[in-house]
N, C-alpha and C positions, 0 to 999 in steps of 0.2 A: 409428373403432374403433382403439384402441391395442393394441399387442402388448407382451408382457413382454420386456425385454432381459435376457438371461442374462449372468452374470458371466464374464469371461475367466479362464482358469487360467494362472498364471505357471509356465512350465516351468523356466526357468533365470534366475537373477539374474546380470547382467554385472558386470564389474570396475568399481569406482567410481574416478572421477577427481576429486580434491579440488581445488577452486579457491578455498579459504578461505571465501568467502561462499556457496558452493553446491557440491554434488557432482553429477556427471553419470554416468549409466550406461545401458547398453542391455540390457534384459531381453528374453527370448523368451517370447511368450504364445501360447496356443492359442485360435483363434477357436471359440466354442462352437457355431456353426452348421456349420462345415466341418471342424473339428479341424486346420486348417492352421496352421502355425507362422508367427508374425509378429514381427519385431523392433520394439520400441518404446522410445524414449528417455524417461528419467525424470530430472527435475531436482529434487533435494532441497535445500531451503533453509529457514531459520528463518521463523517467522511474521513479518509486517510490520505496521506501524502507519502511519496517516495522521492528521494533526491539522489540522482546520479551526480555526485560532486567531483569536480575535476580541478586540480591545482594548475597554476601556470606551467609547472614542469610535466604536465600531462599524466599526473598520478590520480587514481581514484581514491577518494576518502571513503573507506568502508568501516563498518562497525561490527564488532563481534559481541554477542550477548547471549545469555542463557534464555532458552525458550521452554516454557513449561509444557506445551503440547507435545514436543518431541523429547523433552527431558535432556536436552543437549544444547550446546552453544551453536549458534549459526553465524555465518558471515553474510552481511546484508549491506544495503545502502542505508544511510540515515533516513528516518521517517517517523511518522506518528499521526496523531489525531488532529483534525482541523477543529478548532474551537468554534462554538456556535457563533455565526455571523462573520467569521473570519474568512478572508479571501484565501483560497488554497495556495496561491503563490507566496503570500505572506507567511502562511503556516509552514511551507517548505523551507523558507529562509530561516524561520524561527527554530524549527526542529533541527536543521543542520547545525546551527550555532549552539543550541542547547546541548545536543548530543556529542558534538565533536570540538566545539570552539572555533570552527572554521566559519568564515563569512564569505559569501559569494559576491563576486563582482557583478554578475548578472544571472538571472534565473529565467529559463526558457521553458514554457509548457510543452510537454510531449504528448499529452492526451490522458485519457482516463479509462478505467475498466470497472465493471461490477465485480467485486472480489468473489462473491458466491451468490448469484441471483436465485438459487434454489432456496436460500434461507435469509438473505439479507437484501436491503434496498440501497445500501450506501455505495459510494464511489471511492476508488483509489486513484488519485491524481498523481501523475509522474512528471517530474521536472528534471531538466538538465541545468546544473549550477556550474557556471564557468568562472575561471580566475579566482578560485577559492583560496584564501590565505588564512593561516592560523592566527587568531586574534587573542585567544585565551584558552584555558584548560577545559572549558565546557561547563555547563550547569545542569547536570543530569537530574531528572525528577527523582523523588524518593521512590525506592523500589527498583531503580535502574542501576545496572552495573555494566557499563559499556567500555570496551577497549577499542580504541581507534587504530586502524591499520591503513597504511598507504600501499597501493598496488599499482603497477604500470597499467595505464588505461587499456593498452593492447592485450592485457591478460584476461580481460573480462570474459570473452568466449571460452577460453580454456578453464577458467574458474567454474563456469557453469557446466561445461561438458564433463569435467572431472568430478562433479558433484560437490565441489567446495562451496558453491552458492546454490542453495536448494529452495529458497523461499520463492514460491510461485509468483507472488506479486513483484518481487525484485527481478526475477527472470522476465516477467512481463514488461517492466520498466525498460530493461535493456533491449527488448524486442521493439518497443515503441521508439526508442532512440534510433535503432537501426533502420526502421521503416521511415522515420523522418529524414535521416541522412540519405537513404536511397532515393527518396522522392525528390530530393533537391538536385540529384545528378541525372544527366540525360541517359 
């Protein structure tokens, strides 16, 4: 038997600390069961996109870059932030081209997830980009140092299971792709 979860009431909004790609604040909330006050941290940031990019030769276009949270490089799909007012599909195509120099023949939405609903309200939209061809060397943003790698598309499950792809939102994108593919088969 399930019970209904009541919404919490925000009592006070804290001061925002702006870190360019996100803002952080601590709000005070009232527990609906006890009415006791609890501080909760909130991180506001733009929506994000992830792009599973596939070449006509059935290769994945992946990126390797240093991540400060882990202090190590990671193997990921191209992706980034959605600009204010920008359609996520347009952002996906833009991020793919900026980071890798590849241009997609078509971009297919796979779905979206909340990256961390405990702290954030943004969404991460995942896309499948097919018929991707190399158009140029890429135009990385200042502060980005990205190496592009091609891997056989069939290797994606192995790369995840071996711990070579560890970014949870990237794993989620591949899971969404699999769910979409399975939903289309009887």
